[in-house]
C-alpha positions in Angstrom: -32.6 -29.2 24.6 -33.9 -27.9 27.3 -31.9 -26.8 30.3 -32.1 -29.7 33.3 -33.7 -28.1 36.2 -32.1 -27.1 38.9 -33.1 -29.1 42.6 -34.0 -26.8 45.0 -31.5 -26.2 48.1 -32.5 -27.6 50.9 -34.0 -25.0 53.8 -32.4 -24.5 57.1 -34.1 -25.3 60.3 -33.5 -22.5 62.8 -31.9 -24.5 66.3 -33.4 -24.5 69.3 -37.2 -26.0 68.3 -38.8 -28.0 70.9 -41.3 -30.4 70.9 -44.9 -29.6 69.9 -44.1 -26.3 70.5 -41.1 -25.5 67.8 -40.1 -22.1 68.3 -43.2 -21.1 70.2 -41.0 -20.7 73.1 -38.6 -17.8 71.4 -41.1 -16.0 69.9 -42.9 -15.2 73.1 -39.9 -14.8 75.4 -37.4 -13.1 72.8 -38.9 -12.9 69.1 -37.4 -10.0 68.1 -33.6 -11.3 68.9 -35.0 -14.6 67.6 -36.3 -13.2 64.3 -33.9 -11.3 63.5 -31.2 -14.0 64.1 -32.5 -15.8 61.4 -30.5 -14.2 58.6 -27.2 -15.9 59.8 -28.9 -19.0 58.2 -29.9 -18.4 55.2 -32.3 -16.3 53.1 -35.0 -18.4 53.9 -35.2 -20.3 56.8 -37.1 -22.8 58.3 -39.1 -22.5 61.8 -41.8 -24.3 63.9 -44.4 -23.1 65.1 -46.2 -25.6 67.2 -45.7 -29.1 65.1 -46.9 -26.5 61.9 -43.6 -25.3 59.8 -43.2 -21.8 58.6 -40.9 -20.3 56.4 -39.1 -16.9 57.1 -37.7 -14.6 54.0 -34.8 -12.6 55.8 -33.7 -11.5 52.4 -35.5 -8.0 51.9 -35.8 -8.7 47.4 -37.1 -12.2 48.5 -39.4 -10.7 50.3 -40.4 -8.4 47.2 -41.3 -11.2 45.2 -43.9 -12.7 48.2 -45.6 -9.2 48.0 -45.5 -8.1 44.7 -43.6 -10.2 41.5 -45.1 -13.7 42.7 -47.9 -12.4 45.0 -50.4 -14.5 43.1 -48.5 -17.7 44.8 -48.8 -16.3 47.9 -52.0 -15.0 49.3 -52.6 -13.4 52.0 -53.0 -16.0 55.0 -51.1 -18.2 57.7 -51.3 -18.0 61.7 -51.1 -14.1 61.5 -54.1 -13.8 59.9 -55.7 -16.5 61.3 -55.6 -14.6 64.1 -56.5 -11.1 63.1 -59.6 -12.5 61.4 -60.7 -12.9 64.8 -61.2 -10.0 65.7 -61.0 -7.8 62.3 -63.2 -10.6 60.6 -63.1 -10.4 56.3 -61.8 -6.7 56.5 -59.8 -5.0 53.8 -56.7 -6.1 55.6 -57.4 -9.2 56.3 -60.3 -11.0 53.5 -58.7 -13.1 50.7 -57.2 -12.0 47.8 -59.6 -12.4 44.9 -62.9 -10.5 43.6 -64.2 -10.0 47.0 -60.6 -7.9 48.3 -60.6 -6.1 44.9 -64.3 -5.0 45.3 -63.7 -3.5 49.0 -60.4 -2.0 48.3 -62.3 -0.1 45.6 -65.4 0.9 47.6 -62.7 2.6 50.4 -60.0 3.8 48.1 -62.2 7.2 48.1 -62.4 7.5 51.6 -58.5 7.7 51.7 -57.8 9.9 48.8 -55.9 13.2 49.8 -59.3 15.6 48.8 -61.3 13.3 51.6 -58.1 13.6 54.3 -57.8 17.4 53.6 -60.9 17.7 54.3 -60.7 16.4 57.8 -57.2 18.0 58.5 -58.1 20.9 60.3 -60.6 18.9 62.7 -58.0 16.3 63.1 -55.8 19.0 64.2 -58.3 20.7 66.8 -58.7 17.4 68.2 -55.1 17.0 69.0 -54.4 20.8 70.2 -57.3 20.2 72.8 -55.5 16.9 73.8 -52.2 17.7 73.7 -53.1 21.3 75.4 -55.0 19.8 77.9 -51.9 17.6 79.6 -50.6 19.2 83.4 -47.4 20.5 83.0 -44.2 18.8 84.6 -46.6 15.8 85.4 -44.9 12.4 83.6 -47.2 10.5 81.5 -46.9 7.1 80.2 -46.7 8.0 76.4 -47.4 5.2 74.9 -50.7 4.5 75.9 -51.0 8.3 75.8 -49.8 8.2 71.8 -52.3 5.8 72.1 -55.3 7.3 73.3 -54.5 10.3 70.9 -54.3 8.5 68.0 -58.0 7.0 68.8 -59.5 10.1 69.4 -58.0 11.5 66.5 -59.3 8.7 64.2 -62.7 8.7 65.5 -63.2 12.5 64.5 -61.5 11.7 60.8 -63.6 8.8 60.4 -66.9 9.5 62.3 -66.9 13.2 62.3 -67.4 14.8 65.9 -69.6 14.2 68.5 -69.0 10.5 69.2 -70.3 9.4 72.8 -67.2 10.1 75.1 -68.1 6.2 76.2 -66.9 4.8 73.1 -63.8 6.7 73.2 -63.0 5.4 76.2 -64.1 1.7 76.2 -61.8 1.6 72.3 -58.8 2.8 74.3 -59.5 -0.3 77.0 -60.2 -3.0 74.5 -57.6 -2.2 71.9 -54.6 -3.4 73.9 -55.7 -6.4 75.2 -57.4 -7.5 72.0 -53.6 -7.0 70.8 -52.0 -9.3 73.2 -54.8 -12.2 72.8 -54.2 -11.6 68.9 -50.3 -12.0 69.9 -51.0 -15.3 71.6 -53.6 -17.3 69.5 -50.6 -16.4 66.7 -47.4 -18.0 68.5 -49.7 -20.9 70.0 -50.7 -24.1 69.1 -53.9 -23.8 67.5 -55.1 -26.8 69.7 -54.1 -25.0 72.8 -56.2 -20.9 71.2 -59.5 -23.4 71.3 -59.5 -24.8 74.4 -62.1 -23.0 76.5 -59.5 -21.4 78.9 -59.9 -18.6 80.6 -57.6 -16.2 78.7 -58.9 -17.6 75.5 -63.2 -16.7 76.8 -61.7 -13.2 77.7 -60.2 -12.6 74.0 -63.7 -13.9 72.5 -65.8 -11.5 74.9 -63.3 -8.2 74.2 -63.6 -9.3 70.5 -67.6 -9.5 70.6 -67.9 -6.3 72.9 -65.6 -4.1 69.7 -68.1 -5.3 67.3 -71.0 -4.3 69.7 -69.1 -0.6 70.2 -68.7 -0.5 66.4 -72.0 -0.7 65.7 -73.3 2.1 68.2 -70.7 4.0 66.3 -71.9 3.4 63.2 -75.5 4.5 64.0 -74.8 7.2 66.0 -72.6 8.7 62.8 -76.0 8.1 60.6 -78.2 9.4 62.8 -76.1 12.2 63.4 -75.7 13.5 59.6 -79.7 12.4 59.1 -80.7 15.9 57.6 -83.4 17.4 60.1 -81.6 15.5 63.2 -80.9 17.5 66.4 -77.4 16.4 66.5 -76.5 17.5 62.9 -79.1 20.5 62.5 -78.5 22.3 66.8 -81.9 20.9 67.0 -84.2 18.6 65.7 -86.2 19.6 62.7 -84.1 23.2 62.7 -83.7 22.9 58.8 -83.6 26.3 57.8 -81.1 27.0 60.3 -78.4 28.8 58.9 -76.1 26.8 60.9 -77.1 23.3 60.0 -74.7 22.6 57.0 -71.7 23.8 58.6 -73.0 21.2 61.5 -73.7 19.0 59.5 -69.9 19.3 58.0 -68.8 19.2 61.3 -70.4 15.5 62.1 -69.3 14.1 59.0 -65.9 11.5 58.6 -64.3 9.6 55.7 -66.9 6.6 56.5 -69.2 9.0 54.9 -68.3 7.4 51.6 -68.6 3.9 53.0 -72.3 4.9 54.0 -73.3 5.5 50.3 -72.6 2.1 49.4 -74.1 0.4 52.5 -76.4 -2.3 50.3 -73.3 -3.4 48.7 -71.3 -3.8 51.3 -74.0 -4.9 53.9 -73.8 -4.1 57.8 -71.2 -6.6 58.9 -68.6 -5.9 56.4 -68.8 -2.4 57.3 -68.3 -3.5 60.8 -64.9 -5.7 59.7 -63.9 -2.7 57.7 -63.8 0.1 60.3 -62.5 -2.7 63.0 -59.7 -3.0 60.3 -58.7 0.9 60.3 -59.2 0.9 64.1 -57.0 -1.8 64.5 -54.6 0.3 61.8 -55.0 3.7 63.7 -54.6 2.5 67.1 -51.6 0.3 67.1 -49.3 1.0 64.6 -49.5 4.8 64.6 -49.2 5.2 69.0 -46.5 3.5 68.5 -44.8 5.1 66.2 -45.5 8.4 68.0 -44.8 7.0 71.2 -40.8 6.2 69.8 -40.7 9.1 67.9 -40.8 11.0 70.8 -38.2 9.0 73.0 -35.9 9.3 70.2 -36.5 13.5 70.0 -35.9 13.3 74.1 -32.5 11.8 73.7 -31.2 13.5 70.4 -31.6 17.3 70.9 -30.4 18.0 67.2 -33.3 16.4 66.0 -35.1 18.4 68.0 -33.8 21.6 67.1 -34.5 21.3 63.2 -37.5 20.0 63.8 -38.5 23.7 66.2 -36.7 25.2 63.4 -38.8 23.5 60.8 -41.9 23.6 62.1 -41.5 27.3 63.1 -40.3 28.4 59.6 -43.5 26.9 58.2 -46.2 28.3 61.1 -44.6 31.5 61.8 -46.1 31.8 65.5 -49.5 30.9 64.6 -51.1 27.4 65.3 -50.7 24.4 62.8 -52.9 24.4 59.8 -53.3 21.0 57.3 -51.5 23.2 54.4 -48.4 23.4 56.7 -47.8 19.0 56.5 -46.7 19.2 53.3 -43.3 22.2 54.9 -42.6 19.7 57.1 -40.2 16.9 55.3 -37.7 16.5 57.7 -40.6 16.1 60.4 -41.9 13.0 58.3 -38.0 11.6 58.1 -38.2 11.4 61.8 -41.2 9.4 61.6 -39.7 7.5 58.6 -36.8 6.5 60.9 -39.0 5.7 63.8 -41.3 3.2 62.1 -37.9 1.7 60.5 -36.2 1.3 63.7 -38.7 0.1 65.3 -40.3 -2.0 62.8 -43.3 -1.5 63.5 -44.7 -5.0 62.5 -42.6 -7.6 63.3 -44.0 -10.8 61.2 -46.6 -11.2 59.1 -47.5 -14.1 57.1 -48.5 -15.2 54.1 -49.3 -18.9 52.3 -48.1 -20.8 49.4 -50.6 -21.5 47.0 -48.6 -24.0 45.4 -45.0 -25.7 45.3 -42.5 -22.5 45.2 -39.3 -21.9 44.5 -38.4 -18.9 46.6 -34.6 -18.1 46.7 -33.7 -21.6 45.5 -36.0 -23.3 48.1 -38.6 -25.2 48.0 -42.0 -23.7 49.8 -44.7 -26.5 49.9 -48.3 -25.7 49.0 -50.3 -24.4 52.1 -47.1 -23.7 54.0 -47.0 -20.1 56.0 -44.4 -17.4 54.8 -43.4 -15.2 57.3 -41.8 -11.6 56.3 -41.3 -8.7 58.9 -40.4 -5.4 58.4 -38.7 -5.2 61.3 -36.1 -8.1 60.1 -35.6 -6.6 57.1 -35.2 -2.7 58.4 -32.4 -3.5 60.5 -30.6 -5.2 57.4 -27.2 -3.4 57.8 -26.4 -4.1 54.1 -29.5 -2.0 53.4 -29.6 0.3 56.3 -25.7 1.1 57.5 -25.6 0.7 61.0 -29.3 0.2 61.8 -29.6 0.5 65.3 -28.8 4.1 65.5 -31.8 6.6 64.9 -30.6 8.8 62.1 -33.3 10.3 60.2 -31.0 12.2 57.5 -30.8 8.1 56.4 -34.1 9.7 54.5 -32.4 12.5 52.7 -33.3 11.8 48.6 -29.5 11.5 48.1 -29.5 8.4 50.0 -32.8 7.0 50.1 -31.8 5.1 46.7 -30.2 2.4 49.3 -33.1 1.7 50.8 -35.1 1.3 48.0 -37.4 -2.3 48.7 -36.5 -2.6 52.0 -38.5 -0.6 53.9 -41.9 -2.5 54.1 -43.5 -1.3 56.8 -46.5 -0.5 54.8 -46.6 -3.7 52.8 -45.9 -3.7 49.4 -48.0 -4.7 45.6 -51.4 -4.9 45.8 -52.1 -5.3 49.6 -50.4 -2.5 50.8 -51.7 -0.4 53.4 -54.7 1.3 52.0 -54.6 3.7 54.6 -50.8 4.9 54.3 -51.6 8.5 53.1 -53.6 8.7 56.1 -51.4 6.9 58.5 -48.8 9.6 57.4 -51.0 12.6 57.8 -52.1 11.6 61.4 -48.7 11.1 62.4 -47.2 14.7 60.9 -50.1 16.1 62.7 -49.5 14.5 66.5 -45.9 15.2 66.0 -46.1 18.7 65.0 -48.6 19.6 67.6 -46.8 18.4 70.7 -43.7 20.6 69.7 -45.5 23.2 68.7 -47.9 22.8 72.1 -45.0 22.1 74.5 -41.6 23.9 74.4 -39.7 20.8 76.6 -39.8 17.6 77.1 -37.8 15.1 78.8 -38.0 11.2 79.8 -38.7 10.8 83.7 -38.6 7.1 83.4 -35.6 4.6 82.1 -34.9 4.1 78.7 -37.6 1.7 77.3 -37.0 -2.2 75.9 -38.6 -3.2 72.9 -41.5 -5.4 73.2 -42.9 -7.5 70.2 -46.6 -7.8 70.5 -49.0 -6.8 67.1 -46.5 -4.1 66.9 -43.4 -3.5 68.3 -43.6 -1.3 71.2 -42.4 0.6 74.3 -42.1 -1.5 77.3 -42.3 1.7 79.7 -42.5 5.4 78.3 -42.8 8.1 80.8 -42.2 11.8 79.9 -42.9 15.5 81.1 -43.7 18.1 79.1 -43.1 21.9 80.3 -44.4 25.1 79.4 -41.0 27.0 79.3 -37.8 25.8 77.3 -35.7 27.8 80.0 -38.0 25.6 83.2 
């Protein structure tokens, strides 16, 4: 005789929902306390985003089921990705699961091989050193904006090569924060509000259109710059015999070169989508992580001392080189702890492809399923004393207890394709700041965590000094 199926457990609903907007007000006013509070109500908790129910998974083991074990039942989708798709299009991060995603991911994968990234490593270091070295000494700087600016410039050099027109970089820097704010607004507000011809909605659509135009210019510039016989590639138009032509072309090449070879298989619109997807991931998450890391280092002299000692041992008095990165394990632990403590993402969605029982709870077909790296990475059962910044929790003998709970890059077949690139960029920028500036200090109050697309500091100013004894 077969066993009688167990009836699903009733799913608790989070308190505090309001008519029409559901828990939208909580998600706007205090999103991080709200999302972390859901753990006390159960492993799966129902909330309402507008009138639409969503199921928040608070247990990291169940989140892994959503992302890995039962991924076929929970394809990418939901309000979060619907909003992201407005400006990312059908890039590899947002395109629906299926043959198109697999094909595009395979076409893009070579961009992120260690060999390809290594080819651009020293060019990235040169770009960062130039920008960091130009900071005026002792002058307070907005570090969130500053880190986003540096990560953007480093991304552009790595992906599109050298020589991109300066106006493109400036417009990218101005547009991205506003687009991110508009996107999270679309996530948490009822759909009917985001479809109204309101000034905020029109402004968001206009910024997205401008971003696409800029990406198209960047792609065209890259194609022109790397074409044999071009003035930018050869130093002078038609200078095929110039002995420096090959080196000039190499400097103008970037990781995007691998995609241009398959443009006929992707199409221009898809190239735009993939470039914008990479841009969004490279700036917002990396810049945010670096800003938080510098804040934590400034407040932890022992951490700063270990970082500087490790860097001095690896570089032996000379400027950083790409092959030094493998000799900076403590630097990577510091960065991983910054990612752990601050999220960096706080709300990500999937869609139930069919009625599915998860942790004993029935998730109905078509429902949004929410998981939160921020919530999981503040789970004290996996990360003791989660509000404490402790890079040593990532040492080999301690890291086993965190396995399955660190989900900042996702997991499974939709895990972030650019993770290798992100670690390289993070280590390059942090090491260069430390190498160029012997001392830095906070000049603003301690920042408060603010949830937009990422968990960013609301205000963070620092001053950098050329003399450690200032």
